[in-house]
C-alpha positions in Angstrom: 19.6 6.7 -22.6 19.7 3.0 -22.5 17.4 1.8 -19.8 18.4 -1.7 -20.6 22.1 -1.1 -19.8 21.5 1.1 -16.5 19.0 -1.0 -14.9 19.6 -4.5 -16.5 15.8 -4.8 -16.8 15.9 -8.1 -19.1 17.9 -9.7 -16.3 15.5 -9.1 -13.7 12.4 -10.0 -15.9 11.0 -6.6 -16.0 10.1 -3.7 -18.5 10.3 0.0 -18.3 6.2 0.3 -18.1 6.2 -2.3 -15.2 8.9 -0.2 -13.4 7.4 3.2 -14.0 4.1 1.7 -12.8 5.6 0.3 -9.8 7.6 3.5 -8.9 4.1 5.6 -9.0 2.5 3.0 -6.8 5.2 3.0 -4.3 5.2 7.1 -4.1 1.5 6.9 -4.1 1.3 4.7 -0.9 4.0 6.6 1.1 3.1 10.2 -0.4 1.4 10.7 3.1 4.7 11.5 4.6 4.7 14.5 2.9 1.4 15.4 5.0 2.1 13.7 8.2 5.8 14.7 8.6 5.6 18.2 8.7 2.4 17.8 11.1 4.4 15.7 13.7 8.0 17.5 13.5 6.0 20.6 13.6 4.9 19.9 17.2 8.5 20.8 18.0 8.4 24.4 16.9 10.2 23.5 13.5 8.6 25.4 10.4 6.0 22.9 9.0 6.4 24.6 5.5 10.3 23.7 5.6 9.9 20.3 7.2 7.6 19.6 3.7 10.5 20.7 1.7 13.1 19.3 3.6 11.0 15.7 3.4 10.5 15.9 -0.4 14.0 16.5 -1.0 15.6 14.1 1.6 13.3 11.5 0.0 14.2 12.1 -3.9 18.2 12.5 -2.9 18.3 9.1 -0.9 15.7 7.3 -3.3 18.2 8.4 -5.9 21.3 7.3 -4.4 19.5 3.6 -3.9 18.9 3.6 -7.8 22.6 4.4 -8.5 24.3 2.4 -5.8 22.2 -0.7 -5.4 19.8 -0.6 -8.6 16.9 -1.8 -6.1 13.2 -0.8 -6.2 13.3 0.8 -2.8 12.2 4.1 -1.6 13.3 6.2 1.0 11.9 8.8 2.8 12.1 10.2 6.7 10.5 7.1 8.8 7.5 6.9 10.7 8.2 6.1 14.3 11.6 7.7 14.3 9.8 11.0 13.4 7.5 10.6 16.3 10.3 9.4 18.7 12.6 12.8 17.4 9.4 14.9 18.5 7.6 13.6 21.2 10.3 11.8 23.0 13.6 13.9 22.5 12.2 17.0 22.2 9.0 17.3 24.1 9.7 14.7 26.7 13.5 14.9 27.1 13.8 18.8 26.6 16.2 18.9 24.3 15.8 21.4 21.2 15.1 20.2 17.6 18.3 21.5 16.4 20.2 19.5 18.9 17.9 16.3 17.9 19.1 17.2 13.9 22.6 16.9 15.4 21.9 13.4 16.8 20.5 12.4 13.7 23.2 13.7 11.5 25.8 11.9 13.6 23.9 8.7 13.5 24.5 9.0 9.8 27.9 9.3 9.9 28.3 6.4 12.0 26.1 4.3 9.6 28.1 5.8 6.5 31.6 4.3 8.2 29.7 1.0 9.2 28.4 0.6 5.5 32.3 1.0 4.4 33.1 -1.8 6.6 31.0 -5.1 6.4 29.2 -4.6 10.2 25.5 -4.1 8.6 26.3 -6.4 5.5 27.3 -9.3 8.4 24.3 -8.7 10.5 22.1 -8.9 7.6 23.5 -12.5 6.7 23.7 -13.6 10.1 20.2 -13.8 10.6 18.9 -17.3 9.4 16.5 -17.7 6.3 13.4 -18.7 8.2 13.7 -15.6 10.6 14.2 -13.7 7.4 10.6 -14.9 6.0 9.1 -14.5 9.5 10.3 -10.6 9.3 8.5 -10.5 6.0 5.2 -11.8 7.5 5.5 -9.7 10.4 5.8 -6.5 8.5 3.0 -7.3 6.5 0.5 -8.0 9.5 2.2 -4.3 10.9 1.5 -2.4 7.8 -1.7 -3.8 7.3 -2.4 -2.9 10.8 -1.0 0.6 10.3 -3.6 0.9 7.1 -6.5 -0.2 9.1 -5.6 2.6 11.8 -5.1 5.4 9.5 -8.2 4.8 7.7 -10.0 4.4 11.4 -11.4 0.8 10.9 -9.3 0.1 14.2 -9.7 2.4 16.8 -8.6 2.6 20.3 -11.0 1.1 23.2 -11.4 -0.3 26.5 -9.9 -3.6 24.9 -6.8 -1.4 23.5 -8.2 -2.0 19.9 -11.5 -2.6 18.6 -13.5 -2.0 15.4 -15.0 1.4 14.5 -18.3 1.8 15.8 -21.1 2.7 13.2 -23.5 3.0 15.6 -22.1 6.0 17.0 -21.2 7.7 13.8 -24.9 8.2 12.3 -27.0 11.2 13.6 -30.4 11.8 12.4 -30.2 8.9 10.0 -27.0 10.6 8.3 -23.4 9.3 8.3 -20.8 11.5 9.9 -17.9 12.0 7.7 -15.6 9.7 9.8 -18.2 7.0 9.1 -18.3 7.4 5.4 -14.4 7.3 5.5 -14.4 4.1 7.2 -17.1 2.5 5.0 -15.0 4.1 1.8 -11.6 2.5 3.3 -13.4 -1.2 3.6 -15.0 -0.8 0.1 -11.3 0.4 -1.2 -9.8 -3.0 0.1 -12.4 -5.1 -1.5 -11.7 -3.2 -4.8 -8.1 -3.5 -4.7 -8.5 -7.3 -3.9 -10.8 -7.8 -6.9 -8.5 -6.0 -8.9 -5.7 -8.1 -7.9 -7.4 -11.4 -8.5 -8.5 -9.9 -12.3 -4.8 -9.5 -12.4 -5.2 -5.6 -13.6 -1.8 -4.0 -13.9 -1.6 -1.2 -11.4 -4.3 -2.7 -9.1 -2.7 -1.0 -5.9 -2.3 2.3 -7.4 -6.0 1.9 -9.4 -7.3 1.0 -5.8 -5.7 4.0 -3.9 -7.2 6.4 -7.1 -10.8 4.7 -7.2 -11.1 5.1 -3.4 -10.1 8.7 -3.5 -12.4 9.4 -6.4 -15.3 7.7 -4.4 -14.6 10.1 -1.4 -14.7 13.2 -3.8 -18.0 12.0 -5.1 -19.0 11.9 -1.5 -18.0 15.3 -0.9 -19.8 16.9 -3.8 -22.8 15.2 -2.8 -22.8 16.0 0.7 -22.2 12.7 2.4 -18.6 13.4 3.2 -18.5 16.9 5.3 -15.3 18.8 5.9 -14.8 18.9 9.7 -11.1 19.5 10.8 -11.4 18.6 14.2 -12.3 15.1 13.1 -9.5 15.1 10.7 -11.8 15.4 7.6 -10.5 17.5 5.3 -11.2 18.6 1.8 -10.7 15.8 -0.5 -10.2 18.3 -3.5 -6.8 19.8 -4.4 -6.4 23.4 -3.2 -4.5 25.4 -5.6 -5.7 28.9 -3.9 -2.2 29.7 -2.6 -0.8 29.0 -6.4 2.4 26.9 -7.1 5.3 27.7 -5.0 8.0 25.9 -3.2 7.8 26.6 0.7 11.1 27.7 1.7 13.9 25.5 3.4 15.3 28.3 5.2 14.0 28.0 8.6 15.5 24.4 9.0 18.5 24.2 6.4 21.8 23.6 8.4 20.2 24.2 11.9 22.0 21.4 13.7 23.0 22.2 17.1 26.3 20.4 18.2 26.5 21.8 21.5 25.7 19.1 24.0 26.9 15.8 21.9 29.8 15.1 24.8 26.7 14.3 27.4 25.5 10.8 28.4 22.2 11.5 27.6 23.0 12.6 23.9 24.8 9.3 23.3 21.6 7.7 24.7 19.4 9.5 22.1 21.7 9.1 19.7 21.9 5.3 20.2 18.6 5.1 20.2 18.2 6.7 16.5 21.0 4.5 15.5 19.6 1.3 17.0 16.0 1.9 15.7 17.0 2.9 12.1 19.7 0.1 11.7 17.0 -2.6 12.5 14.0 -0.9 10.8 16.1 -0.5 7.7 17.5 -4.2 7.9 14.0 -5.7 8.7 12.6 -3.7 5.5 15.3 -4.9 3.3 15.0 -8.4 4.5 11.2 -8.4 4.1 10.8 -6.6 0.8 13.6 -8.5 -0.7 12.3 -11.7 0.4 9.0 -11.1 -0.9 10.4 -9.8 -4.3 12.8 -13.2 -4.4 16.0 -11.2 -4.6 17.7 -13.1 -1.8 20.3 -15.7 -2.9 20.6 -19.4 -2.1 22.1 -18.3 1.4 19.4 -15.5 2.3 21.9 -12.8 1.3 21.0 -9.6 -0.9 23.6 -9.0 -3.4 24.6 -5.4 -3.4 23.5 -4.7 0.1 26.1 -2.7 0.9 25.2 -0.1 -1.7 21.7 -0.2 -0.4 22.9 0.5 3.3 24.8 3.2 1.7 22.1 4.9 0.1 20.2 4.8 3.7 23.2 6.2 5.7 23.8 9.1 3.5 20.1 10.0 3.2 19.8 10.4 7.1 22.7 12.9 7.1 21.6 14.8 4.3 17.8 14.8 5.7 19.4 16.0 9.0 21.3 18.9 7.0 18.0 19.8 5.0 16.0 19.7 8.5 14.2 16.2 8.8 14.2 13.3 11.1 16.1 10.1 10.0 15.6 9.1 6.5 15.1 5.4 6.0 13.9 2.5 3.5 10.1 2.4 3.4 8.4 -0.5 4.1 5.8 0.5 1.6 8.5 -0.1 -1.2 6.5 -3.5 -1.0 3.5 -2.2 -2.8 5.8 -1.4 -6.0 7.4 -4.8 -5.7 3.9 -6.3 -5.4 3.5 -4.4 -8.7 6.6 -6.0 -10.4 9.2 -3.3 -9.6 12.4 -5.2 -9.5 15.0 -2.3 -10.4 16.4 1.2 -9.5 14.3 2.4 -12.3 11.3 1.9 -9.8 13.3 4.0 -7.3 13.9 6.9 -9.9 10.3 7.1 -10.8 9.2 7.8 -7.3 12.2 10.1 -6.6 11.0 12.3 -9.8 7.6 12.2 -8.4 9.0 13.3 -4.9 10.6 16.2 -6.7 7.5 17.2 -8.4 5.5 17.2 -5.3 7.6 19.8 -4.2 5.4 22.1 -6.8 2.0 20.0 -6.8 1.8 19.6 -3.1 -1.8 20.4 -2.7 -2.5 17.2 -5.2 -0.5 15.1 -3.1 -1.7 16.5 0.5 -5.3 16.1 -0.6 -4.8 12.3 -0.8 -6.6 11.0 2.2 -5.4 8.1 4.5 -8.6 6.3 3.9 -7.3 6.1 0.5 -4.1 4.6 0.8 -5.3 2.3 3.7 -6.4 -0.3 1.4 -3.0 -0.5 -0.2 -1.1 -1.0 2.8 -3.8 -3.5 3.8 -3.4 -5.6 0.4 0.3 -5.3 0.7 0.1 -6.7 4.0 -1.5 -9.8 2.4 1.0 -10.1 -0.3 3.7 -10.0 2.2 2.1 -12.3 4.4 2.4 -15.1 1.9 5.8 -15.7 2.9 4.6 -17.6 6.0 4.4 -20.7 3.6 8.3 -20.6 3.5 8.9 -21.0 7.2 9.6 -24.6 8.3 6.9 -25.2 10.7 8.2 -29.0 11.3 11.3 -27.7 13.4 10.3 -26.0 16.4 13.6 -24.2 17.0 13.0 -22.5 13.8 9.4 -22.1 13.8 8.7 -20.7 17.4 11.4 -17.7 17.2 9.6 -17.1 13.7 6.4 -16.9 15.2 7.6 -14.6 18.0 9.2 -12.2 15.6 5.9 -12.1 13.5 3.6 -11.4 16.5 6.0 -8.9 18.1 5.8 -6.1 15.2 2.1 -5.7 15.2 1.5 -6.0 19.1 4.8 -4.1 20.0 4.2 -1.7 17.3 7.8 -1.7 15.8 9.7 -3.7 13.1 13.2 -3.4 15.2 11.3 -5.1 18.4 9.9 -8.0 16.4 13.9 -8.7 15.2 15.0 -8.2 18.5 12.6 -10.6 19.9 13.2 -13.2 17.1 17.1 -12.9 17.6 16.8 -13.0 21.5 14.5 -16.3 21.0 16.2 -18.0 18.2 19.6 -18.1 20.3 17.6 -19.2 23.7 15.6 -21.7 22.1 18.6 -23.1 20.2 20.7 -23.3 22.8 18.2 -24.8 25.2 17.8 -27.4 22.4 21.4 -28.0 22.1 21.7 -27.0 18.6 24.1 -24.2 19.3 27.3 -25.4 17.4 25.3 -26.1 14.2 22.9 -23.3 14.2 24.0 -20.2 15.6 26.5 -17.9 14.2 28.7 -16.1 16.6 27.2 -13.0 15.7 23.7 -14.2 16.1 25.2 -14.2 20.3 26.4 -10.8 19.8 23.1 -9.5 18.4 21.1 -11.2 21.1 23.3 -9.8 23.8 23.0 -6.2 22.5 19.5 -6.5 22.3 19.2 -7.7 26.2 21.4 -4.9 26.8 19.4 -2.2 25.1 16.5 -3.5 26.9 18.0 -3.0 30.3 19.5 0.3 29.5 16.9 2.0 27.3 
C-alpha cells in the first residue's frame, strides 16, 4: 500500500512515523471517552458494556470516514457535553426514554448529511471572519486546559465558583490522601510535558501521559496512592481478570424509538442537538485547522465538505449502534501539535479504537490525572494563535476577546462562537462598517443565535 499516494505525506511536509505517533497521541488524549461515555449514558439505564462497544465502534467508523473523505488528522468520537445533555437533560430532566433520545440524534445526523451535501455548513464556516477564527482557536485552548485541570482536580468547585485544590485538606496523619497525590502528579506531569516540549522530544505529549501514568503506578505500588472508588481513585493497573472479550452491543443496537418525533418538544430536543453539534464541530475544525496552518489565504479549509460529511454520517451510525452524538474531537489538536497533518493520523487513531475493544482494561486504566497534562499543554499550543489577532482594530479585537472568554467561562465551544458572532455584527454595525465587513450570512447567524437564546 503506497502511503504517499493515499495521504500525500510529502505535500503536507510529514512522514509515516510522525503521522502514526500523532495518531497514537490523539488517541491517548481522548481514550478517556471509552471510560466516561458508558458512565454518563449509563445514568439513563443504558447498558454500560454495550455503550462502551458502541463508543469504540462509532469512533472507529467516523474517524476512518474522516481519513477517506477529507484526508485530515481529525479524530471523532461521541462528544463530551453532548452526552451529558443526552443523559441529564433529555432523559433524566425532560423525561424522554433513551431510545427516543437516540432517535433525535439519528435524525440530527440525517439532517447534517443533507446540509453537508449542500453548501450550508461550508458557507457558515467561510462566513466567519479570520480574526474570529483565530479567537476560536485561542478560546478552545483555554477551554481544554480548564477541562484538563478539572479532570485532574487541580481546579475544584468552591464558594468562589472555582479554586485551587486544597492540599491542606488532603493530608491526614502526615500522609496524603490518594486525591492529593493525583493532583501533585498532574502538576508534575504538566511540567514534565512542558520540558519535553522545550527539548523538542518527538512524541512529547504522549510521553507526558505515559510518564505521569507510570509515576501513578509507582505511587500505588509504594502505598502513596490508595484505591478509593468513593473518591474516584481506582486501580491504575490494567485488570485482565475477566479475560479478553468484547462487551455485547445487543442492548443498544437499533434501539431508536421514533414514536414521539412529531411533537414540538421532540423538535426542540433535536434542534438543541443539531445546534450544539454544528457549532462545536465548526469550532473544533476552525480551531485545530488554523493551529495546523491548514486554512487558505481567505480562511477557508480545503475539503471541508468531506470532513463535515464524516461527522454527519458518524452521528447517525453512532445512534444506530447506541451512543450519543459523534463529533470531531478538540483533542485532535494534540496529534496536530505532534505534527499530524493527514488522514494517516486519523487511520492510526481509528485502528487503536478497534484494538481498544479487545484491550479495554488497559485504556480504562489510564487515569484522568495522566491525560490532564496533555490537555493543558495542548491548550498552550492553541493559545499561541492569539498573536495572529489584529488587536489594533477594536471592531475585530473586541468580538474576538468575547469569543475567547465565553468558551471557558460558559463551558461551551458553541456559546463562544455564538457570543463572538453576535458581538461582531453588533460592534461593526455600531462602528458603521456593516457594508465592508459583514457578510449576509453573518447577519443570519447572529439572528439565529439571538432567537436560540430567546427560545431555548
